[in-house]
N, C-alpha and C positions, 0 to 999 in steps of 0.2 A: 484429786477428785475421787470420791468413793465409788465403788461399784454400783451402789444403789442410785447415786446421782447420774451416772453414765447411762444406766438402764432407763431411768426416768426420762432423760433427754432424748435417747433413741426412740423410746415409746411415744413421746410427745411429737417428735419430728415425723415419725411414720403416721401417726394419727392425723396430723395436719395435712400431710401429703395425700392420704387416703380420702380426706374430706374435700380437698381443693382440686386435685387433678381431674376427677370425673366431671366436675362442673365446668372446668375449662374445656375439656374435650367435648362436652355436650354443646357448649356455645359455638364451637367451630365446626363440628361435624354431625351432631345429632339433632335432637328436637329443637334446640335453641336456634340453630341455623334455619330449620324448616319454618319455625314461627316467624323469624325475621323475613323470610321470603314471602310468607303468607301475608304479613302486614304490608309489604310493598305492593303485592298484587291487589289487596283490598283498596289501597290508596289509589292505584291506577284505575280500578273499577269505579270508584267514587268520582274521579275526574271525568271518566268517560260518560258516566250517568249524568253528571252536571252538564256536560257539553250537549248530550242528546236532549236533555230537558230544555236547554236554551233554544235549540233548533226547533223542537216541537212547539214551544211557546211562540216563537217568532212566526212559524208557519200558520198556526191557528189564529194568531192575532191578525196576520195579513188577510187570511181568508174571511175573518169576521168583519173586518172593516173595509177590505178591498182597496187599501191605500197604496200609494206609490212613493213611499218615503225612502226606499233604498235599503230598508232593514233586511229584506229577504236576500238581497245580493251580499250584504255584509255578513249575515249569518251563514250563508252558503260558503263564502270565502273562508270564514273562521273554521267551519266544520270540515271543509276540504283540507285546510292547512293542518288541522289537529289530527285527523284520522288518516289522511293519505300521504302526508309529508313529514310525519314525525318518526 
């Protein structure tokens, strides 16, 4: 192999490593990891908001109609299970 070919291979290898290694490090330790954590937190907040919305709807529906269908007890049990026992 000629010297020019060896230098080209070494240069290409170093270039690839310089381009790839920072991205791998970022995914595991830097902003990439932070973004994954934030996405998980947003998902949890959406689930919490959905559960709160269900509870509010059930309460308002019960107050508006004054019915005794057992929906308030069901909603309270689900709410309690979700927020206090998870």
